[in-house]
C-alpha positions as CSV (number, residue, x, y, z in Angstrom):
1,M,-42.6,-19.4,-15.8
2,T,-40.8,-18.2,-13.4
3,A,-38.1,-15.6,-14.6
4,A,-34.4,-15.9,-13.7
5,P,-33.1,-14.2,-10.6
6,V,-31.1,-11.0,-11.9
7,P,-27.7,-10.8,-10.2
8,H,-26.1,-8.6,-8.1
9,P,-24.6,-5.8,-10.3
10,V,-21.3,-7.1,-8.8
11,D,-21.9,-10.5,-10.7
12,T,-23.2,-8.8,-14.3
13,R,-21.2,-9.8,-16.9
14,L,-20.9,-6.8,-19.5
15,P,-20.0,-7.1,-23.3
16,W,-16.2,-8.1,-24.1
17,H,-15.9,-4.4,-25.5
18,R,-16.6,-2.8,-22.4
19,L,-14.6,-5.1,-20.1
20,L,-11.8,-4.5,-22.1
21,V,-12.5,-0.8,-21.7
22,F,-13.2,-0.4,-18.3
23,G,-10.7,-2.8,-17.4
24,I,-7.6,-0.3,-19.4
25,Q,-9.1,2.0,-17.4
26,H,-8.7,0.4,-14.1
27,V,-5.0,-1.1,-15.2
28,L,-4.2,3.0,-16.3
29,I,-5.2,4.7,-12.5
30,M,-2.8,2.3,-10.9
31,Y,-0.2,1.8,-12.7
32,T,2.0,4.5,-11.6
33,G,1.1,3.9,-7.8
34,C,1.9,-0.2,-8.5
35,V,5.4,0.3,-10.4
36,T,6.3,3.5,-7.9
37,V,6.8,0.4,-5.2
38,P,10.0,-1.1,-7.1
39,L,11.3,1.5,-8.4
40,V,11.8,3.3,-5.0
41,F,12.7,0.1,-3.6
42,G,15.2,-0.3,-5.8
43,A,16.8,2.9,-5.7
44,A,16.9,2.8,-2.0
45,A,18.1,-0.7,-2.0
46,G,21.1,0.3,-4.7
47,L,19.8,-2.2,-7.2
48,D,21.2,-1.5,-10.7
49,A,18.3,-0.5,-13.8
50,R,18.4,-4.4,-14.7
51,T,17.2,-5.6,-11.8
52,I,15.2,-3.3,-11.0
53,A,13.1,-4.3,-14.1
54,L,12.9,-7.6,-13.1
55,L,11.2,-6.6,-9.6
56,I,8.6,-4.4,-12.0
57,S,7.9,-7.4,-14.3
58,A,7.3,-9.6,-11.1
59,D,5.2,-6.7,-9.4
60,L,3.0,-6.6,-12.3
61,L,2.6,-10.4,-12.5
62,V,1.8,-11.0,-9.1
63,A,-0.6,-8.4,-9.0
64,G,-2.2,-9.3,-11.8
65,I,-2.7,-13.0,-10.3
66,V,-4.1,-11.8,-7.2
67,T,-6.3,-9.0,-8.9
68,V,-7.8,-12.2,-10.9
69,V,-8.2,-14.6,-7.7
70,Q,-9.5,-11.5,-5.7
71,S,-12.0,-10.5,-8.4
72,L,-13.4,-14.4,-9.7
73,G,-12.5,-16.2,-6.5
74,L,-10.2,-19.3,-5.7
75,G,-13.0,-21.8,-4.0
76,R,-13.2,-21.3,-0.5
77,F,-9.9,-20.3,-0.1
78,A,-8.9,-16.9,-1.4
79,G,-10.8,-14.5,-3.1
80,A,-13.5,-11.7,-1.9
81,R,-15.3,-11.8,-5.6
82,L,-15.5,-8.1,-5.4
83,P,-14.4,-5.4,-7.9
84,I,-10.8,-5.0,-6.7
85,I,-7.7,-4.0,-8.1
86,T,-4.6,-5.0,-5.9
87,G,-0.9,-3.8,-6.4
88,A,2.1,-3.3,-4.1
89,T,1.6,-1.5,-0.9
90,F,4.0,1.0,0.4
91,V,3.4,-0.2,3.9
92,A,6.2,-2.7,3.5
93,M,8.7,-0.2,2.2
94,S,10.3,1.0,5.2
95,P,11.1,-2.5,6.7
96,M,11.9,-4.0,3.5
97,I,14.8,-1.4,2.9
98,L,16.1,-2.0,6.5
99,I,16.0,-6.1,6.2
100,A,18.2,-5.6,2.7
101,K,20.3,-3.3,4.0
102,Q,20.9,-5.2,7.5
103,Y,20.8,-9.2,6.0
104,G,20.3,-8.4,2.3
105,L,18.2,-9.7,-0.5
106,P,17.5,-13.0,0.2
107,A,16.1,-12.1,3.9
108,V,13.8,-9.6,2.5
109,Y,11.9,-12.1,0.4
110,G,12.4,-15.0,2.7
111,S,11.0,-12.8,5.4
112,M,8.0,-12.1,3.1
113,L,7.2,-15.7,3.0
114,V,7.1,-16.6,6.2
115,G,5.0,-13.2,6.3
116,G,2.5,-14.5,4.1
117,V,1.9,-17.9,5.2
118,V,1.2,-16.4,8.7
119,G,-0.9,-14.1,6.8
120,L,-3.0,-17.1,5.2
121,A,-3.3,-19.3,8.9
122,L,-4.7,-15.7,10.4
123,A,-7.0,-14.8,7.7
124,W,-10.2,-16.2,9.3
125,P,-9.2,-15.1,12.6
126,F,-8.4,-11.8,11.7
127,A,-11.9,-11.4,10.3
128,A,-13.0,-12.6,13.3
129,I,-11.5,-9.5,15.5
130,V,-11.7,-7.1,12.8
131,R,-13.4,-4.7,15.5
132,F,-10.2,-4.2,17.1
133,F,-9.1,-2.1,13.9
134,P,-10.8,1.0,14.1
135,P,-10.1,4.3,12.4
136,L,-8.7,5.0,15.4
137,V,-5.9,2.6,14.6
138,S,-6.0,2.4,10.9
139,G,-5.9,5.8,10.3
140,T,-2.9,6.1,12.7
141,V,-0.7,3.8,10.5
142,L,-2.0,5.2,7.2
143,T,-0.6,9.1,8.4
144,V,2.5,7.8,9.5
145,V,2.8,5.4,6.5
146,G,2.8,9.0,4.1
147,I,4.9,11.0,6.4
148,S,7.4,8.7,6.9
149,L,7.8,8.2,2.9
150,I,7.6,11.7,1.9
151,G,11.6,11.7,2.9
152,V,11.9,8.8,0.6
153,A,10.6,10.9,-2.4
154,G,12.7,13.5,-1.4
155,G,15.7,11.4,-1.5
156,L,15.0,10.4,-4.4
157,V,14.7,13.8,-5.5
158,V,18.2,15.0,-4.4
159,G,20.0,11.7,-4.6
160,S,21.9,9.6,-2.5
161,D,25.4,10.9,-2.6
162,P,25.9,14.3,-1.0
163,K,29.7,13.8,-2.6
164,S,28.3,13.7,-6.3
165,A,28.3,16.6,-7.9
166,S,24.9,16.4,-9.3
167,Y,23.3,15.6,-5.5
168,A,20.6,18.4,-4.5
169,A,21.3,19.6,-8.3
170,P,19.0,22.9,-8.6
171,S,18.0,21.2,-12.3
172,H,17.1,18.0,-10.8
173,I,14.9,19.9,-7.7
174,A,13.1,21.7,-10.8
175,L,12.2,18.9,-12.9
176,A,10.8,17.4,-9.4
177,A,9.0,20.4,-8.9
178,A,7.2,20.2,-12.5
179,V,6.4,16.8,-12.3
180,L,4.2,17.6,-9.1
181,V,2.8,20.6,-10.6
182,I,1.5,18.8,-13.5
183,A,0.2,16.2,-11.7
184,L,-1.6,18.7,-9.4
185,L,-3.1,20.7,-12.6
186,C,-4.3,17.8,-13.7
187,T,-6.2,16.2,-11.0
188,V,-7.5,19.8,-9.6
189,L,-8.3,20.8,-13.3
190,G,-9.1,17.7,-15.3
191,R,-11.9,15.9,-15.9
192,G,-13.2,12.6,-15.6
193,V,-10.5,10.2,-16.5
194,W,-7.9,13.3,-17.1
195,S,-8.3,14.1,-13.8
196,Q,-7.8,10.2,-12.8
197,L,-4.5,9.9,-14.5
198,G,-3.2,13.0,-13.8
199,V,0.1,10.8,-11.9
200,L,0.4,9.0,-15.0
201,I,0.4,12.1,-17.3
202,A,2.7,13.7,-14.9
203,L,5.2,10.7,-15.2
204,I,5.1,11.1,-18.6
205,A,5.7,14.4,-19.1
206,G,8.3,14.3,-16.6
207,V,9.9,11.8,-18.6
208,L,9.7,13.8,-22.0
209,I,11.4,16.7,-20.1
210,S,14.1,14.6,-18.8
211,L,15.0,13.5,-22.0
212,P,17.3,16.9,-23.3
213,M,18.5,17.0,-19.6
214,G,20.4,13.4,-20.4
215,L,19.0,11.9,-17.3
216,M,16.9,8.8,-19.1
217,K,19.6,6.5,-19.8
218,L,18.2,3.4,-22.0
219,D,21.1,1.9,-22.4
220,G,20.3,-1.4,-20.4
221,V,16.3,-1.7,-22.8
222,A,18.0,-3.0,-25.7
223,G,19.4,-5.9,-24.1
224,T,16.4,-7.4,-22.1
225,A,14.3,-9.7,-23.7
226,W,11.2,-8.8,-24.9
227,L,9.1,-12.2,-23.4
228,G,9.9,-13.8,-20.0
229,A,8.6,-14.6,-16.9
230,P,10.4,-13.8,-13.4
231,R,12.7,-16.5,-12.2
232,V,12.2,-18.4,-8.7
233,F,13.9,-17.2,-5.5
234,H,16.0,-14.7,-8.4
235,F,18.0,-13.3,-5.0
236,G,19.0,-17.1,-4.0
237,A,17.8,-19.4,-1.3
238,P,15.1,-17.4,1.1
239,Q,16.7,-16.8,4.7
240,F,14.5,-16.6,7.7
241,P,16.2,-13.8,10.1
242,I,14.3,-13.6,13.4
243,T,13.5,-10.6,13.5
244,A,12.6,-9.5,9.7
245,V,10.0,-12.5,9.9
246,V,8.5,-10.5,12.6
247,A,8.9,-7.5,11.1
248,M,7.3,-9.1,8.4
249,S,4.1,-10.5,9.9
250,I,3.8,-7.0,11.5
251,V,3.3,-5.6,8.0
252,M,0.8,-8.1,7.5
253,A,-1.4,-7.2,10.5
254,V,-1.2,-3.6,9.1
255,V,-2.2,-4.9,5.7
256,F,-4.7,-6.8,6.3
257,A,-6.4,-3.4,8.7
258,E,-6.2,-1.6,5.8
259,S,-7.4,-4.2,3.4
260,T,-10.3,-4.7,5.8
261,A,-11.6,-0.7,5.7
262,S,-11.2,-1.2,1.3
263,M,-13.7,-4.1,1.7
264,L,-16.6,-2.8,3.4
265,A,-15.8,0.3,1.7
266,I,-16.1,-1.5,-1.6
267,G,-19.3,-3.2,0.0
268,E,-21.3,0.3,0.8
269,I,-20.5,1.3,-2.8
270,T,-21.9,-1.5,-4.4
271,G,-24.8,-2.5,-2.2
272,K,-22.7,-5.8,-1.6
273,S,-23.4,-7.3,2.0
274,L,-20.3,-8.8,3.1
275,T,-19.7,-11.8,5.1
276,R,-16.9,-13.1,7.6
277,G,-15.9,-15.3,5.0
278,D,-15.9,-12.8,2.4
279,L,-13.5,-10.9,4.4
280,A,-11.4,-13.8,5.3
281,R,-11.3,-14.7,1.6
282,G,-10.2,-11.2,0.6
283,L,-7.4,-11.5,3.7
284,A,-6.1,-14.8,2.1
285,G,-5.6,-13.0,-1.1
286,D,-3.3,-10.5,0.7
287,G,-1.7,-13.2,2.3
288,L,-1.4,-15.3,-1.1
289,S,0.5,-11.9,-2.9
290,A,3.0,-12.1,0.0
291,V,3.8,-15.8,-0.7
292,L,3.9,-15.0,-4.6
293,A,6.0,-12.3,-3.8
294,G,8.5,-14.2,-1.7
295,V,9.3,-16.8,-4.7
296,F,9.0,-14.7,-7.4
297,G,10.6,-11.6,-5.8
298,S,7.7,-9.0,-6.0
299,F,6.3,-6.9,-3.4
300,I,3.3,-7.9,-0.8
301,D,0.0,-6.4,-2.5
302,T,-3.2,-4.6,-1.1
303,I,-6.3,-3.3,-2.6
304,F,-6.3,-0.2,-4.4
305,N,-7.7,3.0,-3.0
306,Q,-7.5,4.9,-6.1
307,N,-9.6,2.2,-8.1
308,V,-11.9,2.2,-4.7
309,G,-13.0,5.5,-5.7
310,A,-12.9,4.2,-9.8
311,V,-15.8,2.0,-9.2
312,A,-17.8,4.5,-7.2
313,Q,-17.3,7.1,-10.0
314,T,-18.2,5.4,-12.7
315,R,-21.1,2.9,-11.1
316,V,-19.4,0.3,-13.0
317,Y,-19.5,-2.6,-10.4
318,S,-18.5,-6.0,-12.5
319,R,-16.4,-7.8,-10.4
320,Y,-15.5,-8.9,-14.3
321,V,-13.8,-5.5,-15.4
322,T,-11.4,-5.9,-12.8
323,A,-10.4,-9.4,-13.7
324,V,-9.9,-8.3,-16.9
325,S,-7.5,-5.7,-15.4
326,G,-6.1,-8.4,-13.4
327,A,-5.2,-10.4,-17.0
328,I,-3.7,-7.2,-18.4
329,L,-1.6,-6.8,-15.3
330,I,-0.2,-10.6,-16.0
331,V,1.1,-10.0,-20.0
332,L,2.8,-6.8,-18.7
333,G,4.8,-9.0,-16.3
334,L,5.8,-11.3,-18.8
335,V,7.2,-8.8,-21.2
336,P,10.4,-7.7,-19.1
337,R,11.5,-4.8,-21.8
338,F,8.9,-2.7,-20.8
339,G,9.8,-3.0,-17.1
340,A,13.0,-2.1,-18.4
341,L,11.9,0.5,-20.3
342,V,10.0,1.7,-16.9
343,A,13.0,1.2,-14.5
344,A,15.0,4.0,-16.7
345,V,12.9,6.7,-15.6
346,P,15.0,9.2,-13.8
347,Q,15.0,9.4,-9.8
348,P,13.7,13.2,-9.7
349,V,10.8,12.2,-11.6
350,I,9.8,9.3,-9.9
351,G,10.6,11.3,-6.7
352,G,8.2,14.5,-7.9
353,V,5.3,11.7,-8.7
354,G,6.2,9.9,-5.1
355,L,5.5,13.2,-3.1
356,V,1.9,12.9,-4.6
357,L,1.2,9.6,-3.7
358,F,3.0,9.4,-0.4
359,A,1.4,12.9,0.7
360,T,-2.2,11.5,-0.6
361,I,-1.7,8.7,1.6
362,T,-1.1,10.7,4.7
363,V,-4.5,12.6,4.0
364,I,-6.4,9.4,3.9
365,G,-4.9,8.7,7.3
366,V,-5.8,11.9,8.4
367,D,-9.5,11.9,6.5
368,T,-9.9,8.2,8.4
369,L,-8.9,9.4,12.0
370,R,-11.8,12.2,11.7
371,K,-14.0,9.4,12.1
372,A,-11.9,8.2,15.6
373,E,-13.9,10.5,17.8
374,L,-10.9,12.5,18.9
375,Q,-13.4,14.7,20.5
376,D,-12.5,12.1,23.2
377,R,-8.9,12.6,25.4
378,V,-8.6,9.1,25.4
379,N,-8.9,8.4,21.7
380,L,-6.9,11.9,21.3
381,S,-3.8,10.4,23.4
382,I,-3.6,7.0,21.5
383,V,-3.4,9.0,18.4
384,A,-0.9,11.2,19.7
385,V,1.4,8.8,21.5
386,A,1.1,6.0,18.4
387,I,1.9,8.8,16.0
388,G,4.8,10.4,18.1
389,V,6.4,7.1,18.7
390,G,6.0,6.1,14.6
391,L,8.2,9.1,13.8
392,V,10.4,9.0,16.0
393,P,13.1,7.0,14.0
394,V,12.0,8.6,10.9
395,L,12.5,12.2,12.0
396,T,15.4,11.4,14.3
397,P,17.8,8.4,12.3
398,G,20.1,6.6,14.4
399,M,18.4,7.2,17.4
400,F,18.3,3.7,18.2
401,G,22.0,3.2,16.7
402,R,23.6,1.5,20.0
403,F,20.4,-1.3,19.9
404,P,21.1,-4.3,18.7
405,S,21.5,-4.7,14.9
406,S,18.4,-7.1,14.8
407,A,16.1,-5.5,17.2
408,Q,16.8,-2.0,15.3
409,I,14.9,-3.8,11.8
410,L,11.6,-3.3,14.4
411,L,12.5,-0.1,16.0
412,N,13.8,1.9,13.1
413,S,10.2,1.1,11.3
414,G,7.9,3.5,12.4
415,I,5.0,2.2,10.4
416,S,5.7,-1.1,12.6
417,L,6.1,1.0,15.9
418,A,2.7,3.0,15.4
419,A,1.0,0.3,14.7
420,L,1.6,-2.0,17.5
421,T,1.0,1.1,19.9
422,A,-2.5,2.4,18.4
423,F,-3.5,-1.6,18.3
424,V,-2.0,-2.3,22.3
425,L,-3.4,0.9,23.2
426,N,-7.1,0.6,21.4
427,I,-7.7,-2.7,23.4
428,L,-5.7,-1.3,27.2
429,F,-8.2,2.1,26.7
430,N,-11.5,1.2,24.4
431,H,-11.7,-2.8,25.0
432,T,-10.9,-2.9,29.3
433,K,-11.8,-1.8,32.4
434,L,-9.3,0.6,32.4
435,G,-10.6,3.3,30.0
436,E,-13.7,3.2,32.2
437,I,-11.1,4.1,34.2
438,A,-9.1,6.9,32.4
439,R,-12.4,8.4,31.3
440,G,-13.7,8.6,35.2
441,A,-10.4,10.2,35.9
442,L,-11.5,13.3,33.3
443,E,-14.4,14.2,35.3
444,S,-14.9,17.4,36.9
445,P,-15.4,18.1,40.9
446,D,-19.4,18.5,40.1
447,G,-19.2,14.6,38.0
448,A,-19.3,15.8,34.6
449,V,-17.0,14.5,32.2
450,Q,-15.2,16.6,30.3
451,P,-15.6,15.5,27.3
452,Q,-18.1,13.2,27.1
453,A,-16.7,10.0,27.4
454,L,-17.5,7.1,25.0
455,T,-19.0,3.8,25.9
456,H,-17.9,0.4,24.7
457,S,-20.5,0.7,22.8
458,D,-20.2,3.8,21.2
459,M,-16.7,2.8,20.2
460,P,-16.5,2.5,15.9
461,S,-17.3,-1.0,14.7
462,A,-16.4,-2.9,11.8
463,N,-18.9,-0.9,9.6
464,S,-17.5,2.3,10.3
């Protein structure tokens, strides 16, 4: 009698108690990063605690739905069928804040909805052109994302109103510093899950420290229902300003590049060979998250790299574990009072946590750039120009203030500028004759190239 084929570790079904324990662990690892996005966006957009609580509930619900889809698949339509945890991405943060200030929240979620539809349409074509998003591009974008958001974290620490008596209060700065130190100590000195939960432990510690300081406001928690689902188009009928739609479509392309790299990493970790179809369905999951986010008032999701690291460390590759994590997130998203409690966390605490998370994104970007053959002067120049262009609106506020307001949404988004610049320059200098001309110009009088030029075959591939 022929023995049944042994399933791949990714497709292995574990006993229910192990599924539950490992599923909870994944949620604990990603939770802080996931809810920080609505907390930071809500504060930057000037929303009250009750509204931020709604954002958190919607965020958890959509993240749970998309995580289940990515883990189990949705037919041939979406889902990479890998051990994937998804959550709100920081990439969309700056464009969302700019759109909210310029056009209002209906435009934020209208443009996100269209961006998701664009993402669904481009998932399969993008999976075929993944070679145009090597570490040279993705590393540049991640670096700019992290640096851009560090200022947002700092703003949460000092406050948004310079005329306020509490603005830049030493006690608030000390609280954020304490949160940062606790996160550092747990991450560096902790072992196993304690190291992975360093940021969450720091968040809890910061809340406890803030209680005697009177910073934890729980007034809005008692009046929030225990159970309830996020409402469809809570902020009103969606609006679709063309500039906002373009900006959010660019964000989807950046998210696609980030998710592609994460899926390829999971494939290498688990030993699962990924086809173009696997990648395309995974990217369709990102597009689906944007559509759901536009409807429920949530955020675009991407694959959480900290959970990719957890898969590598625990060597638990089963996609059914992450499906359980998704189910847990859905349950949390249907408990509004829990979201209201999280929304009451003081801004200096969120700012201290944000400094750790955003700086980590920067470091991941720098580490990704190490694979980009920067000894080649052309590649080095591409990265330098893209980072410079991307950081100009961040470090020089008001630089584009005299441009049309519609154009400022794109021009003031350093992430979008960096992504476009790196993408275009990479194609021009690494996939056309212009690159050969540029590298030929670097030859010394005796014909030697300083340094050795890259040929097309030397360029990073989709598997690099």
